[in-house]
C-alpha positions as CSV (number, residue, x, y, z in Angstrom):
1,M,-50.2,63.8,25.9
2,T,-50.4,67.7,25.0
3,V,-50.8,68.6,21.6
4,E,-47.7,70.2,21.5
5,A,-45.9,66.7,22.8
6,A,-47.9,65.2,20.0
7,D,-46.4,67.7,17.2
8,K,-43.1,66.9,18.4
9,E,-43.7,63.3,18.5
10,T,-44.6,63.4,14.9
11,M,-42.2,66.1,13.3
12,V,-39.7,64.8,10.6
13,Q,-36.2,64.6,11.9
14,P,-33.5,65.3,9.7
15,L,-31.0,62.8,8.5
16,D,-28.3,62.0,11.5
17,L,-25.0,62.6,9.1
18,R,-23.0,62.1,11.8
19,E,-24.9,58.8,12.2
20,L,-24.5,58.2,8.4
21,L,-20.8,58.7,8.6
22,L,-20.1,56.8,11.3
23,E,-22.5,54.3,11.6
24,R,-23.9,53.7,8.1
25,L,-21.3,53.8,5.7
26,R,-18.6,51.6,5.4
27,I,-16.2,54.2,5.5
28,P,-16.6,57.9,6.5
29,L,-16.5,59.3,3.0
30,I,-17.9,61.1,0.8
31,G,-17.9,61.2,-3.0
32,A,-16.9,65.1,-3.6
33,P,-19.3,66.6,-6.2
34,M,-17.4,67.2,-9.4
35,F,-18.5,69.5,-12.4
36,L,-18.5,67.3,-15.9
37,V,-17.2,64.6,-13.9
38,S,-19.6,63.3,-10.8
39,G,-22.8,61.5,-12.8
40,V,-25.7,58.5,-12.5
41,D,-23.2,55.6,-13.1
42,L,-20.7,56.9,-10.5
43,V,-23.0,58.0,-8.1
44,V,-24.9,54.6,-7.8
45,A,-21.8,52.7,-8.4
46,Q,-20.3,54.8,-4.9
47,S,-23.3,55.0,-3.0
48,S,-23.9,51.0,-3.7
49,N,-19.9,50.6,-2.3
50,G,-20.3,52.0,1.1
51,V,-19.8,56.0,0.7
52,L,-21.8,58.5,0.0
53,G,-21.9,59.7,-3.8
54,T,-22.8,62.8,-5.0
55,F,-22.8,64.9,-7.5
56,P,-22.8,68.7,-9.4
57,S,-27.1,69.3,-10.4
58,K,-25.5,71.1,-13.1
59,N,-23.7,67.9,-14.5
60,A,-27.2,67.1,-15.4
61,R,-27.9,69.5,-18.5
62,T,-31.4,70.2,-18.3
63,A,-33.9,70.7,-15.2
64,A,-35.9,67.5,-17.2
65,D,-32.2,65.9,-17.4
66,L,-32.2,66.6,-13.4
67,V,-35.4,64.6,-12.7
68,D,-34.3,61.8,-14.7
69,W,-30.9,61.5,-13.1
70,L,-32.9,61.7,-9.7
71,D,-35.5,59.0,-11.1
72,E,-32.4,57.0,-12.2
73,I,-30.5,57.2,-9.1
74,G,-33.4,56.3,-7.0
75,Q,-34.7,53.2,-8.5
76,R,-31.2,51.9,-8.8
77,L,-29.9,52.5,-5.5
78,G,-33.3,52.2,-3.0
79,E,-32.9,53.2,0.4
80,S,-29.2,53.8,0.2
81,P,-28.6,57.7,0.6
82,F,-26.5,59.8,-2.1
83,G,-26.6,63.9,-2.3
84,V,-26.6,66.7,-4.8
85,N,-24.5,69.4,-5.1
86,L,-26.7,73.2,-5.9
87,V,-24.4,76.2,-5.9
88,A,-26.7,78.7,-4.2
89,H,-25.4,82.1,-5.7
90,A,-27.1,84.5,-8.2
91,S,-24.7,83.6,-10.6
92,N,-25.9,80.4,-11.0
93,D,-29.9,80.5,-13.1
94,R,-30.5,77.2,-12.1
95,Y,-30.5,77.1,-8.8
96,E,-34.0,77.9,-8.0
97,G,-35.3,75.2,-10.2
98,D,-32.7,72.4,-9.5
99,A,-33.4,73.2,-5.5
100,R,-36.9,72.6,-6.2
101,I,-36.5,69.7,-7.9
102,C,-33.8,68.1,-5.3
103,V,-36.8,69.4,-2.8
104,D,-39.8,67.8,-4.7
105,M,-37.7,64.3,-5.0
106,K,-36.4,64.7,-1.7
107,V,-32.6,63.9,-2.3
108,P,-31.5,62.7,1.1
109,V,-28.3,65.1,1.3
110,I,-28.2,68.7,-0.3
111,V,-24.6,70.1,-0.9
112,T,-24.4,73.8,-1.2
113,S,-22.2,76.0,-2.1
114,L,-21.0,79.5,-1.7
115,A,-23.7,80.6,0.0
116,P,-25.4,79.5,2.6
117,A,-29.8,79.0,2.0
118,P,-31.7,78.8,5.0
119,D,-35.1,78.7,3.1
120,L,-34.0,75.4,1.4
121,V,-32.6,74.4,5.1
122,A,-36.0,74.2,6.2
123,E,-37.6,72.4,3.1
124,V,-35.1,70.0,3.3
125,H,-35.4,69.3,6.7
126,A,-38.9,68.9,6.3
127,Y,-38.9,66.0,4.6
128,G,-36.3,64.6,6.7
129,G,-33.6,65.3,4.5
130,A,-29.6,67.2,5.2
131,V,-28.1,69.9,4.1
132,L,-23.9,69.6,4.1
133,H,-22.2,73.1,3.2
134,D,-19.0,73.8,1.5
135,V,-17.1,76.4,3.6
136,T,-13.1,77.6,2.8
137,T,-12.7,80.1,6.1
138,V,-13.7,80.1,9.6
139,R,-15.4,83.1,9.0
140,H,-18.0,81.6,6.1
141,A,-18.2,78.1,8.8
142,E,-19.8,80.5,10.8
143,K,-21.9,82.0,8.5
144,A,-23.5,79.0,7.3
145,L,-24.0,77.4,10.9
146,E,-26.1,80.8,11.5
147,A,-28.1,79.7,8.1
148,G,-29.0,76.2,10.5
149,V,-27.0,73.8,8.1
150,D,-26.9,70.5,9.6
151,G,-22.9,70.0,8.7
152,L,-20.1,71.5,7.0
153,V,-17.5,70.4,4.8
154,L,-14.1,71.9,5.2
155,V,-12.9,72.4,2.0
156,C,-8.7,72.8,2.8
157,A,-5.8,73.6,0.5
158,G,-4.9,71.2,-2.1
159,A,-8.5,70.7,-2.7
160,G,-9.3,70.0,-6.6
161,G,-11.5,72.8,-8.4
162,H,-12.1,75.6,-5.9
163,G,-9.9,75.3,-2.4
164,G,-9.2,77.0,0.3
165,K,-5.2,77.8,1.5
166,L,-6.0,76.6,4.6
167,T,-4.4,73.1,6.3
168,P,-6.7,70.9,8.1
169,F,-4.3,70.8,10.9
170,A,-5.2,74.8,11.5
171,F,-8.9,74.5,9.8
172,V,-10.6,71.9,11.9
173,P,-9.3,72.7,15.3
174,E,-10.5,76.4,14.7
175,V,-14.2,75.2,13.5
176,R,-14.4,72.5,16.7
177,Q,-13.4,75.8,19.3
178,F,-17.1,76.4,18.2
179,Y,-19.3,73.9,16.8
180,S,-19.0,70.2,17.8
181,G,-21.8,68.9,14.8
182,P,-20.9,66.7,11.7
183,L,-17.4,68.0,10.1
184,V,-16.4,66.7,6.6
185,V,-12.9,67.8,5.5
186,G,-11.6,67.7,2.2
187,G,-8.2,68.4,0.4
188,G,-5.5,66.0,-0.8
189,V,-7.5,62.8,0.6
190,G,-7.4,59.7,-1.2
191,T,-6.0,57.1,1.0
192,G,-7.5,55.3,3.9
193,G,-4.3,56.8,6.0
194,G,-5.9,59.8,4.8
195,V,-9.5,59.0,6.0
196,L,-8.4,58.3,9.4
197,A,-5.7,61.0,10.0
198,A,-9.3,63.2,9.3
199,R,-10.5,61.0,11.9
200,A,-7.6,62.1,14.1
201,L,-8.4,65.7,13.5
202,G,-11.5,65.7,14.6
203,A,-13.5,65.6,11.8
204,D,-16.6,62.4,11.1
205,G,-15.4,61.6,7.6
206,V,-13.5,63.0,3.9
207,Y,-14.2,64.5,1.0
208,V,-12.6,62.2,-1.6
209,G,-12.7,63.7,-5.7
210,T,-9.4,63.4,-7.7
211,R,-9.0,59.7,-6.7
212,F,-12.6,58.8,-8.4
213,I,-11.8,61.0,-11.7
214,P,-9.8,58.0,-13.6
215,T,-12.7,55.6,-12.6
216,A,-15.0,53.1,-15.3
217,E,-17.6,55.6,-14.1
218,S,-16.8,58.9,-14.0
219,L,-18.1,61.3,-17.2
220,A,-14.4,62.7,-17.3
221,V,-13.0,62.2,-21.1
222,P,-10.3,59.8,-21.2
223,E,-7.9,62.2,-22.0
224,Y,-8.5,63.8,-18.7
225,K,-8.4,60.8,-17.1
226,D,-5.0,59.6,-18.8
227,M,-3.7,63.1,-17.9
228,V,-4.4,62.6,-13.6
229,I,-3.3,59.1,-13.7
230,G,0.2,60.4,-15.1
231,S,0.5,63.2,-12.6
232,Q,1.8,64.1,-9.3
233,A,1.4,66.7,-6.8
234,K,4.0,69.3,-8.6
235,D,2.0,69.3,-11.5
236,V,-0.9,71.0,-9.8
237,A,-1.3,74.7,-9.8
238,Y,-3.7,77.0,-8.1
239,T,-5.0,80.2,-9.4
240,P,-7.5,82.5,-10.1
241,Y,-6.1,83.0,-13.8
242,F,-9.9,80.9,-15.2
243,S,-12.7,81.9,-13.0
244,G,-11.5,84.8,-10.6
245,V,-11.6,82.4,-8.1
246,P,-8.7,80.6,-7.1
247,A,-8.8,76.9,-7.9
248,N,-6.9,73.8,-8.7
249,Y,-6.0,72.9,-12.1
250,L,-3.3,70.2,-13.7
251,V,-0.4,72.0,-15.6
252,P,-0.3,69.9,-18.7
253,S,-4.0,70.8,-19.7
254,I,-2.6,74.4,-19.0
255,V,0.2,73.9,-21.3
256,R,-1.8,71.9,-24.0
257,A,-4.0,75.2,-24.4
258,G,-1.1,77.0,-24.9
259,L,-0.9,79.1,-22.1
260,D,2.2,80.3,-20.5
261,V,2.3,78.7,-16.9
262,G,4.4,81.5,-15.4
263,E,2.0,83.4,-16.3
264,V,-1.1,82.2,-14.8
265,I,0.3,80.6,-11.7
266,A,1.4,84.2,-11.0
267,A,-2.0,86.0,-11.7
268,R,-3.9,87.6,-9.0
269,S,-7.4,87.7,-10.1
270,R,-8.9,86.2,-14.1
271,A,-7.4,87.0,-17.2
272,F,-9.6,88.7,-19.7
273,V,-7.9,87.4,-23.0
274,S,-8.6,86.9,-26.4
275,G,-7.4,85.3,-29.8
276,S,-8.0,82.1,-30.5
277,R,-5.4,80.7,-28.9
278,H,-6.7,81.7,-25.4
279,T,-10.4,80.5,-26.1
280,V,-10.2,77.9,-23.3
281,K,-13.0,77.3,-20.5
282,A,-12.1,76.0,-17.2
283,W,-13.4,72.5,-16.5
284,K,-13.7,72.0,-19.8
285,D,-10.4,72.3,-21.1
286,I,-8.3,73.4,-17.8
287,W,-9.0,70.0,-16.0
288,G,-9.2,70.9,-12.5
289,A,-7.7,68.3,-10.2
290,G,-6.5,68.0,-6.3
291,Q,-2.7,67.7,-4.7
292,G,-3.4,64.1,-4.2
293,V,-3.7,62.9,-7.5
294,G,-0.5,61.4,-7.6
295,H,-3.1,58.6,-5.6
296,S,-4.1,57.0,-8.4
297,D,-2.1,54.5,-10.8
298,G,-5.0,53.2,-13.7
299,V,-8.9,52.8,-14.4
300,H,-10.4,51.0,-12.1
301,S,-13.7,50.9,-10.8
302,A,-15.3,52.8,-8.2
303,A,-15.8,49.7,-6.3
304,E,-11.6,48.7,-6.8
305,I,-11.0,52.2,-5.3
306,I,-13.1,52.5,-2.1
307,D,-12.0,48.4,-1.2
308,Q,-8.9,49.5,-1.6
309,I,-9.1,53.1,0.8
310,A,-11.7,51.0,3.0
311,T,-9.0,48.3,3.5
312,E,-5.9,51.2,3.9
313,Y,-8.7,52.9,6.6
314,D,-8.6,49.3,8.3
315,T,-5.0,48.3,8.3
316,S,-3.9,51.8,9.8
317,R,-6.4,51.9,12.7
318,G,-4.6,48.3,13.2
319,V,-1.2,50.0,13.3
320,L,-2.2,52.9,15.5
């Protein structure tokens, strides 16, 4: 055997995301990372019940907290994989530090948002992890692939938080014209039938976020959970008013803040307002949710939600 062949044989291979989604998980579902919602208990509940749990690194309020979270998740899950979302952008002053912690602690799946990070991809590959990247447009997908990511999350219209404008019926086929690798779809998915529909479109798995907000393990405050349970798709507004980037928010939380809903929805950019009535913060005071908000009918455990989606998924496959 040549030295070159020996090097290739001992080289660490990145985690195979398609094999993970379609063979190792109970259903091909990733619990989407939700700011101020996804934490240790939710990630552990998701990953220990046959889906991939993830959380945004900034939900751990400090770097030291992030280390503690990762240590606890690793101890509780053992070999079961999980993921961490990193916002790879200059506006995130914790990105470099959080990325270093995730690499040092060998997080199995990294989900990057905003800008693809080729240097991070190389470091994650070195220990056998994989990198998914959130995209909202075809051009974003192309740029992420140029950076060497292992898979794409197509964040489509109707997704909670910073969702895109494209429907999966248009987005998936366009990306599949130039990319045959692991593909995940997010945007309004909250049932087993939705998971199967995404698979039929050509995706390997789905992102599900909103359905897990009103779970026993969620970090969401009780009022947020109640609002999700009491809302329907008509109660979701898509606007850049609060962060400068269009996102989906719950209308009842906008009303509760004393804001004019019509003005908020009509806004074309972030609003810079003053006065105590308008001192509200996105995510903390104005709560995000996707168009699949109507799927929630009460507070359940993550295991119960996963069981229901899995049953619906199997039933849907039997019908079609």
